[in-house]
N, C-alpha and C positions, 0 to 999 in steps of 0.2 A: 383853756378852762376847761377842766375835766368835769364829764356830769355826773353827779351822785350816784350808785346803784339805787339809791330810795326812789328817784324819780322815775315813774310815769314811763314806760314805752309806747314809741308812737307804732302802731301796725299797719299797715297797708289792706284795703280789702280789694279786688277784683269782681268783676262783672261775673253773673252765674255761665260756668261753661268757660271761661278761660283760665290758663295755667299761668304761674309765673314763668316769667322768662328763666332756661337754665340759669347755672352760673357757665362765666365765658368757661371755666378749667376745666369741668366735665367734657366739654363739644370736642375734643382734639383726640378725648380717650377714646371714644365712640366712634369717632370716624378710623381711628386706626383700628379699630376693633371688628371694623364693615371690611375694611380692608383686606384686615388678613385672612376674614371666612372667606371672601372673593379668591385669594389668592387658593387657599387651602381647597376649594373647589374646581379651580384649572387645575389644577397641579394631579386629583383625582380622574379628572375627565380626560387627560393626556397621556398618564397608566392605561386607563383600561382603552382606549384605541391603541397604545400599542400593545396592549395583549393581545386584541382582536384583530391586529393584523399582521400577527408574527407569521411563523409558517404551522401548515396546518397539522394536527393532532398526526402525530406516525411518521410524520416526515423530519428524519433528520439535517438541521440545518447545515448546509453546503454539500449536501449530498449531489452528484452526479449523475446525468443522463445521457444517453448518446444524442439528443438532440441538442444537449447544447456545448457539444464540443466534446463531452468526455470521453475518455479514454484515448484520445490524439495522442497523450506521454510527452507531450508538449508543457510543462511543469512552469505553473506560473508564479510561485510562491508564496503566492498572496494569504495560505495557509487556510485555503476553502477546503483543496482539497477534488478539484472537481475534474482538473485535467487531466489525474491521475487515478481518478476512479472505476472501478470495473465496468464495462459495459450490459454487462449480464449478456453478451452474444454468445449461442451456444455453440459446445465443443464438436470439434467437424467427428463424423462416426467412420469414416474410411481409415484404413491404415492398410498399412504393406510392411511388412516383415515384424509386426507389433509395433508398429512407430504411425504415428496421426500422420495423415499425407492429405490431399483434398483441401488447401485452406482457398477462404474468399480472395476475392483479386480486387483486396483493400489494403489500407493501412493495418488498421487491427487486424487483416486475418495474415498479414508478413509478421505482425509480435505474435501472434498464435503460434505461427508456423518456427517464429525465433526460438518461444519459452519450449515446444516440446523437441524440438531440433536439440536445444542445449542440454533438456536432461538425458536422453539419448547418446549425446557425447561424452554424459558425466557419468554413463552407468558403469558395473560390473563386467559389464559383456565388450567394451572397450577394451578390455584387456587379456583377450584372446584374439588370436590373428585372422581368424575366421570369422567371427563373428564382429569384429571390426570392420575388417571388409563392406559385411551387410551391412551394418546400421551405415556407411560412410558413403556405399552406392545407394541407398535409399533415399539418403536426405541430401545430396550435394547435389548439384548441377552437371551432369552427363561431362560436361568439357572441363571441370574441375576436383572430380573426383579423385583420379590419379594423381592428381599435384598436392590433396590433401593428404589420401592416404603415402602418399612419399614424408610427410611432415610427421603423422600420426605414429605410423610403424615404430620408428627409433626412440621416441619418446614415452610411448605407453610400454614399449616393450621393458626399456630400462628403469622405467616404475614402479615396476611389476618387478623386476627383477630385486629390486632395493627391499620391497617390500616381502620378501620369499617368495613369489608366486611361480609356480611354471605353465605358463605360458595361459596364464588369467585363472589358472586352479591352484587353490589353497591346501598347503600340507592337511593330513589328517588329522581331525580335533580342531580344527581352525576353520572361521566361517570369514570370507572375503569379502566386506561393503563397500561400495559404491555406488552413493546416491545423492543427484544433484536435486535442491527442489527450489523451486524459484520464487521470488520475493517482487518484483515486478520489471516491467521493462520501460525503453525509453526510445522512440522511434528518433533516429538524428538522422535522417533524410527518406524519402518517398518521392516514385514518379511511378509511373504506366508498368516498367518494368525492373525498379532496383530499388531497395531498401537497403536501409542498414538501420540495427535496432540492436543497443543493450540489452544487456538480462542480465538482472543483479539477482544472483544468486547465495544460499547457503546450502551447504553439504558435508555429509559423511565419507571418510575413505580409514579402513583399516583393516586389522584383523582381529575378529575378535576371537575368545577363546583361553584356558589357563596360560597357556603358555606362548603366548603373542609377545613378539617383543616390537611390535608396529600395532599396538591399542586402535583402536578407534578414536578421531580424533573430528571437530569438527573446523569448518573453514567457511569463508565469506569470500565473493572473488565477484566480478561483473566480465561477461563475453561480451564482445561488441562481432555481431554477426553480418553480414553481407549476403543479399539473397537477390537472386534474379526469377523474375516469372518467366517459367517456362515451361510446356507440356502440362498448361494449365495451374500449373501449382507453384507456391514457393518454395528453389529450391538454395543450396549454402553455395557459395561462391569461394567465401574465406572466413575464417576465427581466429580472433584473436583473445585474449586474456589477459586481466589484470587483478588483484590482490584485492581486495576490501570496496564498498566501504564495511568495514569492521565493527557491531555495537562492541561495548563494554562487557566481557562475560558474567554472568550470574552467578546466583551463589547457589544453586542447585549444588544436591550433591552425586557424583557421577553414578550412574548405574552400573550392576556388574556384567561381567564380560555375557554372563548367558542372558540375560534381560535383552542386553544391545543384541547380539544374534538374533533372539527367539520375534524382537518386533521385528526385524528388515524383513523375516520370512514370514510374518503373519500379515503387514501393513504392507498391502499394495500400494503401487501407486495411482496417479491420474493424467487425463488429459487437459489441455490446457485452451483457454480462450480468453481472449484480451477482452 
């Protein structure tokens, strides 16, 4: 039987200082809110810890140093760049016939020698008989110099003729350009007296001028240079070259022949160190 609304309602009084018990429905809500607060606090604490334990300011993540094996040339492929990062070794200051010589008796010294020799062997001076002999005798092991010249003489002479050169000289009004620019090195083998180094390069070759039929173009190639430690220096025993790796060409507009000729005559080259 229902109770009429006009009947008096019963009211329970509690002793002073006591509170009535909470409805059961409110307790789970407050418990859930407390758990959420704890979770938020924990997430914030983890974020702060991660931020403070990262790389120090000014030190890029994955930067290599000589102390952790950087510069060995044996890439790990882990994307960190540590094994291929430059070590900061100072380039040698000794030269012979304008070519860097006197490299350290180390794996990095062999890579430095290979990259400087690759630049010399890819220069415009290699297209002249006299200067080619000077370059080869400077960079080559004495036991290999004659053999290397026997290979280089016909190949450079033939290419020079195709370009329209007369013993390395361009005809009037034209500038002959041949410059090799190293991109990186990789050590394929190293021992106390032998080293094999791959040198990845880009370069320029051609004739700059209004009447040129062989305009200056870029190329990409990799030279494998075998070295021998002799007379306190690394010297070339053998060289082989293959095309690439070649990236996709950019969308830049080609400069004029005058700008190219001016750049090559105004911008000097470098000595390189691994």
